[in-house]
Each structure stands twice: as structure tokens, then as C-alpha cells.
C-alpha positions as CSV (number, residue, x, y, z in Angstrom):
1,M,-19.8,31.1,-45.9
2,A,-16.1,30.7,-45.4
3,I,-14.2,32.4,-42.6
4,N,-12.9,35.7,-44.1
5,T,-9.8,37.6,-43.2
6,A,-11.5,40.0,-40.8
7,M,-13.2,37.1,-38.9
8,R,-9.8,35.2,-38.7
9,I,-8.2,38.3,-37.1
10,A,-11.1,38.5,-34.6
11,L,-10.8,34.8,-33.8
12,R,-7.1,35.1,-33.3
13,A,-7.6,37.9,-30.8
14,L,-10.3,36.0,-28.9
15,S,-8.4,32.7,-28.8
16,Y,-6.3,31.7,-25.9
17,P,-2.6,32.0,-26.8
18,A,0.0,29.4,-25.6
19,N,1.0,31.6,-22.7
20,A,-2.6,32.4,-21.5
21,L,-3.7,31.8,-17.9
22,E,-4.4,28.2,-17.2
23,V,-8.0,27.1,-16.9
24,G,-7.2,25.8,-13.4
25,K,-6.6,29.5,-12.4
26,T,-9.7,30.9,-14.1
27,Y,-12.4,28.3,-14.0
28,R,-14.3,29.8,-11.0
29,A,-14.6,33.1,-12.7
30,Q,-15.7,31.5,-16.0
31,R,-18.3,29.5,-14.1
32,A,-19.6,32.7,-12.5
33,L,-19.9,34.4,-15.9
34,S,-21.5,31.5,-17.6
35,G,-24.1,31.3,-14.7
36,L,-25.6,34.6,-15.9
37,T,-28.4,32.8,-17.8
38,T,-31.7,34.0,-19.3
39,P,-35.1,33.2,-17.7
40,L,-36.7,29.9,-18.5
41,S,-39.1,30.0,-21.4
42,P,-42.8,29.4,-20.6
43,L,-43.2,27.6,-23.9
44,Y,-41.7,24.4,-22.4
45,Q,-42.8,22.1,-19.6
46,L,-39.8,21.2,-17.5
47,W,-39.1,19.7,-14.1
48,D,-36.0,18.5,-12.2
49,Q,-35.6,14.9,-11.1
50,K,-33.0,13.6,-8.6
51,I,-31.1,10.3,-9.0
52,E,-29.1,8.8,-6.1
53,R,-25.6,7.6,-6.6
54,D,-23.2,6.6,-3.7
55,G,-24.8,9.1,-1.3
56,H,-25.1,12.1,-3.5
57,E,-27.8,13.3,-5.9
58,I,-27.6,13.8,-9.6
59,R,-30.0,16.4,-11.0
60,V,-31.7,15.6,-14.3
61,R,-33.8,18.3,-15.9
62,I,-36.6,17.2,-18.2
63,Y,-37.8,19.3,-21.1
64,S,-41.1,18.4,-22.7
65,P,-42.2,20.7,-25.6
66,K,-45.9,21.5,-25.6
67,E,-46.0,20.2,-29.2
68,Q,-44.3,16.9,-28.6
69,A,-44.0,14.9,-31.8
70,D,-43.6,11.5,-30.3
71,D,-42.4,9.6,-27.2
72,R,-38.7,9.6,-27.9
73,L,-36.2,10.8,-25.3
74,L,-32.8,12.4,-25.8
75,L,-30.5,11.9,-22.8
76,F,-28.2,14.9,-23.0
77,F,-24.7,15.4,-21.5
78,H,-23.5,19.0,-21.7
79,G,-20.1,20.3,-22.8
80,G,-17.6,22.6,-21.0
81,G,-14.4,20.6,-20.8
82,W,-15.7,18.5,-17.8
83,V,-15.0,21.7,-15.8
84,L,-17.5,24.4,-16.9
85,E,-21.2,24.7,-17.8
86,S,-24.2,23.1,-16.2
87,V,-27.8,22.1,-16.8
88,D,-28.7,25.8,-16.2
89,T,-26.2,27.3,-18.7
90,Y,-27.3,24.7,-21.3
91,D,-30.9,25.5,-20.8
92,S,-31.3,27.3,-24.1
93,V,-29.6,24.5,-26.0
94,C,-31.9,21.9,-24.5
95,R,-35.0,24.0,-25.0
96,T,-34.0,24.3,-28.7
97,L,-33.2,20.6,-28.9
98,A,-36.7,19.7,-27.5
99,R,-38.5,22.2,-29.8
100,R,-36.6,21.4,-32.9
101,T,-36.8,17.6,-32.6
102,G,-40.1,17.3,-30.9
103,C,-38.5,14.9,-28.4
104,R,-38.4,15.0,-24.7
105,V,-34.9,16.0,-23.4
106,A,-33.3,14.9,-20.2
107,S,-30.2,17.0,-19.3
108,V,-27.8,15.5,-16.7
109,E,-26.0,17.6,-14.1
110,Y,-22.8,15.5,-13.6
111,A,-20.1,16.5,-11.1
112,L,-17.4,18.8,-12.5
113,A,-13.6,18.8,-12.1
114,P,-11.4,19.8,-10.5
115,E,-13.5,19.3,-7.4
116,Y,-14.5,15.8,-8.7
117,V,-12.0,14.2,-10.9
118,F,-12.3,11.2,-13.3
119,P,-14.2,8.9,-13.1
120,V,-16.7,10.7,-10.9
121,G,-18.3,12.7,-13.8
122,V,-18.6,9.8,-16.2
123,E,-19.9,7.6,-13.4
124,D,-22.6,10.2,-12.7
125,C,-23.6,10.1,-16.3
126,Y,-23.7,6.3,-16.3
127,A,-25.8,6.3,-13.2
128,A,-28.3,8.7,-14.8
129,A,-28.4,6.6,-17.9
130,R,-28.9,3.4,-16.0
131,A,-31.8,4.9,-14.1
132,V,-33.5,6.2,-17.3
133,Y,-32.8,3.0,-19.3
134,Q,-33.9,0.6,-16.6
135,H,-37.1,2.6,-15.7
136,P,-38.1,4.2,-19.1
137,E,-41.8,4.0,-18.1
138,L,-41.2,6.9,-15.6
139,F,-40.3,9.1,-18.6
140,G,-43.1,7.8,-20.8
141,V,-40.9,6.0,-23.2
142,Q,-39.4,2.6,-24.0
143,S,-35.7,1.9,-23.7
144,N,-35.2,1.6,-27.5
145,Q,-36.6,5.1,-27.9
146,I,-33.8,6.7,-25.9
147,T,-30.8,8.3,-27.6
148,L,-27.6,9.5,-25.9
149,I,-26.4,12.9,-27.1
150,G,-23.7,15.2,-26.0
151,D,-21.4,18.0,-27.4
152,S,-17.6,18.3,-26.8
153,A,-16.9,16.8,-23.3
154,G,-20.6,15.7,-23.4
155,G,-19.8,13.7,-26.5
156,N,-16.9,12.2,-24.8
157,L,-19.1,11.2,-21.9
158,S,-21.8,9.7,-24.2
159,A,-19.2,7.5,-25.9
160,A,-17.8,6.5,-22.5
161,V,-21.2,5.6,-21.1
162,S,-21.9,3.5,-24.2
163,L,-18.6,1.6,-23.6
164,M,-19.5,1.1,-19.9
165,A,-23.0,-0.1,-20.8
166,R,-21.5,-2.8,-23.0
167,E,-19.0,-3.9,-20.4
168,R,-21.3,-3.9,-17.4
169,G,-24.3,-5.4,-19.2
170,E,-26.9,-3.5,-17.1
171,F,-28.8,-1.9,-20.0
172,E,-28.5,-1.6,-23.8
173,I,-28.1,1.7,-25.7
174,A,-29.6,1.8,-29.1
175,Q,-28.1,4.9,-30.5
176,Q,-25.9,7.9,-29.7
177,I,-25.2,11.4,-31.2
178,L,-21.6,12.7,-30.6
179,I,-21.2,16.4,-31.6
180,Y,-17.5,17.4,-32.0
181,P,-16.5,14.9,-29.2
182,A,-13.2,14.7,-27.4
183,T,-12.1,11.1,-27.9
184,Y,-8.3,11.1,-27.5
185,N,-5.8,12.0,-24.7
186,D,-2.9,13.8,-26.5
187,H,-3.4,17.4,-27.7
188,S,0.3,18.4,-27.8
189,D,2.4,19.1,-30.9
190,T,3.1,15.4,-31.1
191,S,-0.5,14.5,-31.4
192,P,-1.2,12.0,-34.3
193,F,-4.1,14.3,-35.4
194,A,-3.3,17.2,-37.7
195,S,-6.3,19.2,-36.6
196,V,-4.6,19.7,-33.2
197,R,-1.9,21.7,-34.9
198,E,-3.9,23.2,-37.8
199,N,-6.7,24.5,-35.6
200,G,-5.1,24.6,-32.2
201,N,-4.3,28.3,-31.9
202,N,-6.6,30.7,-33.7
203,Y,-10.2,29.3,-33.5
204,L,-11.4,30.1,-30.0
205,L,-10.8,26.6,-28.5
206,T,-7.1,26.1,-28.4
207,S,-5.1,22.9,-27.9
208,K,-3.6,24.4,-24.8
209,R,-7.0,24.9,-23.3
210,V,-8.0,21.3,-24.2
211,R,-4.9,20.1,-22.4
212,D,-5.7,22.2,-19.3
213,Y,-9.3,20.8,-19.2
214,M,-8.0,17.3,-19.5
215,E,-5.4,17.8,-16.8
216,L,-8.1,19.0,-14.4
217,Y,-10.4,16.2,-15.3
218,A,-7.7,13.6,-14.8
219,G,-6.7,15.1,-11.5
220,G,-3.1,15.2,-12.5
221,D,-3.0,11.4,-12.7
222,P,-1.5,10.2,-16.0
223,Q,-3.0,6.7,-15.5
224,N,-6.5,8.2,-15.6
225,M,-5.8,9.5,-19.1
226,Q,-5.1,6.0,-20.4
227,S,-8.6,4.7,-19.6
228,P,-10.9,4.2,-22.6
229,Y,-13.6,5.8,-20.4
230,F,-11.4,8.9,-20.4
231,A,-10.4,8.7,-24.1
232,P,-12.8,6.3,-25.9
233,L,-10.5,6.1,-28.9
234,L,-8.1,4.1,-26.7
235,A,-10.6,1.2,-26.4
236,D,-9.2,-2.1,-27.6
237,D,-12.7,-3.3,-28.6
238,L,-15.3,-1.1,-30.1
239,T,-17.7,-3.9,-31.2
240,C,-21.4,-3.9,-30.1
241,Q,-21.6,-0.1,-29.9
242,P,-24.8,1.9,-30.6
243,R,-25.9,3.2,-33.9
244,T,-23.9,6.5,-34.0
245,L,-24.0,9.9,-35.6
246,V,-20.8,11.9,-35.3
247,I,-20.7,15.6,-36.3
248,T,-17.4,17.4,-36.4
249,A,-16.5,21.1,-37.0
250,E,-14.0,22.0,-39.8
251,F,-12.0,24.5,-37.7
252,D,-11.8,22.5,-34.5
253,P,-8.7,21.0,-32.9
254,L,-10.9,18.0,-31.9
255,R,-12.0,17.4,-35.5
256,D,-9.7,14.6,-36.6
257,E,-10.0,12.6,-33.3
258,G,-13.8,12.7,-33.6
259,E,-13.7,11.5,-37.2
260,A,-11.1,8.8,-36.2
261,Y,-13.6,7.5,-33.6
262,A,-16.3,7.3,-36.2
263,Y,-14.1,5.3,-38.5
264,A,-13.0,3.0,-35.7
265,L,-16.6,2.4,-34.8
266,R,-17.4,1.6,-38.4
267,D,-14.4,-0.7,-38.8
268,A,-15.6,-2.6,-35.7
269,G,-18.9,-3.3,-37.5
270,N,-21.1,-0.6,-36.1
271,E,-23.5,1.5,-38.1
272,V,-22.1,5.1,-38.2
273,M,-23.0,8.4,-39.9
274,L,-20.3,11.0,-40.0
275,F,-20.5,14.6,-41.1
276,R,-17.9,17.4,-41.0
277,M,-19.7,20.8,-40.7
278,P,-17.9,23.2,-43.2
279,D,-16.6,26.5,-41.8
280,A,-17.7,25.7,-38.3
281,L,-15.8,26.2,-35.0
282,H,-15.9,24.2,-31.9
283,G,-18.9,25.1,-29.8
284,Y,-21.1,26.3,-32.7
285,F,-24.0,24.1,-31.6
286,S,-24.7,26.5,-28.7
287,L,-25.5,29.3,-31.1
288,S,-29.0,30.4,-32.0
289,P,-30.8,28.1,-34.5
290,R,-31.0,31.2,-36.7
291,F,-27.5,30.3,-37.8
292,K,-27.4,28.0,-40.9
293,L,-24.8,25.7,-39.3
294,V,-27.1,25.0,-36.4
295,R,-30.1,24.4,-38.6
296,H,-28.1,22.0,-40.7
297,T,-27.0,20.2,-37.6
298,F,-30.6,19.7,-36.6
299,D,-31.4,18.4,-40.1
300,M,-28.7,15.8,-39.6
301,I,-30.1,14.9,-36.2
302,D,-33.6,14.5,-37.7
303,H,-32.3,12.2,-40.5
304,F,-30.5,10.1,-37.9
305,L,-33.5,9.9,-35.4
306,N,-35.8,9.0,-38.3
307,G,-33.6,5.9,-39.0
308,E,-32.3,7.0,-42.3
309,A,-29.2,5.1,-43.4
310,A,-25.9,6.6,-44.3
311,T,-24.2,6.6,-47.6
312,C,-20.5,7.2,-48.1
313,K,-18.5,9.2,-50.7
314,K,-15.0,10.4,-51.0
315,T,-14.4,14.0,-49.8
316,N,-11.0,15.5,-49.4
317,E,-9.5,12.0,-49.6
318,K,-11.6,10.9,-46.6
319,E,-14.8,9.0,-46.4
320,I,-17.5,11.3,-45.0
321,S,-21.0,9.9,-44.5
322,E,-24.0,12.0,-45.4
323,P,-27.7,11.2,-45.4
């Protein structure tokens, strides 16, 4: 159902105003609060693996539902603005993802900013992907059965890893799922995307908070923000990218840049499915699957994983792909 007046008032009160404390001053407290997680469910088999990169270990948690439908693997990068969240805080999301899709899920614990600035986090994700794609037999799959998936900052990292994989030629990615991804580097009032202004103040995630996250991730270096591995929409060449599903949220400041990335991929000759989730806010994928929006998202993921092609129709003067 549409967001009513009472809900809009509540969202406005919960959203970070323009003069709110900067994320750089509050991220430690937010990490501590988000670390209060629920116990792990006994309905899933899981274990942690360690991948070595440049002298440090990257933790990868593997979720294997007891009723595993097939041998597919979803390589998951979590959201949190490159600053917050972890494999532990995304445990519920990954358990649901494994149960709902019947796929094994591998969740990557990449290094967070501001302690580790760009490109450390994305290089961690690339190293984890390289290990999984080059040795899929260790996970009981073949490389063409692996799908990258991430939400928000994790969607950004998935897109960046796909670009890196094409450039470096060490492995090939067959498909990726980007859930309300960050793909651009400007979330000021001069942004070319209307959703930054339309949805940037009263819908939980604000444009100011996005800017704070990006500044921490970039380490204060403007040059970092010009890299296509930081903002994939800046890439000069988007050819030879994986088959892609992009899902955006209607009331999200990142909505238009996510859709612009889908169109850019399509225009470069890639197979792309794009769906804008009506009445949804940024972060909704972390809600319980009891919510209709989450169930619908899993339906979209199922369509995509089962290889169903996209069709396009005109919606609100934009081409939105639906299964």
C-alpha cells in the first residue's frame, strides 16, 4: 500500500536532517548497536571460511539450507554504506536468502571504512570472488552457477567486482543481482538524478548520510571518487558485463542512479532486468519476508535465477523491465 500521511510524518522524524551528526562521529556507536544480533538458527548448516589477501584474512560465511534445491551459489556482499554492518548483522538476511532461493549463500566480510578506505573493501570482495570462482569445486558448484548479489553498498561492490573481473581477466562472472545499488558519486543538490532531491530528506536514508558514507569510504580523497570501481556509472566501457537484475526502491535517493546503471548496461549490449519496487524505501530488503515487498523481491530473484528473460514496457515515461 502507498505511504500514508501518518507514515510520512514518522519517516520524517526518523530521517537524518541536513544538520544531523555526521556519520564519521557516530559510526562506532551504530556498529555497536547493530552488533546486537539474534542467535543463529539451527535450521541452517553454516560455517566460516578464511581467504588470504595481502597478509590479512577475509571471512566468508557459508549458508547451506537443509532443503537445498540445487547446487547454485549466491556470493553476497552486504550493505551498510561501506562503514556499517557485517556478516553477523546480515545473518538473518542471508539465512532468508538461502531458505527462500534454495541456494547456498556465501557472505563476505570485507574491510570497512574509515579504518580501511577505498579500494581496500572492494579489493577484499574481488579477492573473495576470485577464490570462489577459481575454485568452485570447494563449494560444490561450477563457476557458471555462481551469482554475485548485494544490496546498497553491497550492490555497488558487486558491480565494481564485475568491472574488475572483466578488466583483469582472472575469472568470468555469469550474472549479478544489484538491489538498490549506489552507482554514482554526487548526492548533492546539483546531482543529475532527481531522486536525490525528491527522496533525500524524509525517507530514512538521506542524501547527506550518503555523502557522509562516501566521504569516509573515499578517505577524503576526491580522486578516489572518480574511479569506476568507486562509482560504476562512471565507467567508460560497460560492455561484456554479466547478465544483471537491478531492483530499485521508489522512495530511495539512490533510485535513479541504480536505474541509470541498468539502462547503461543495456545500452552497452548486456542482458538486463530492471524493476522499481513501488512504495519501498532504501533498506527494505532487510525486513522480514512476511512483508509483501520482500516476498515480491524474492519472486523477482527467482525469475532471474531460473533464466527467465525480461520484457520491457513503458511505465511513467521510463522503460521498466518485468518478468
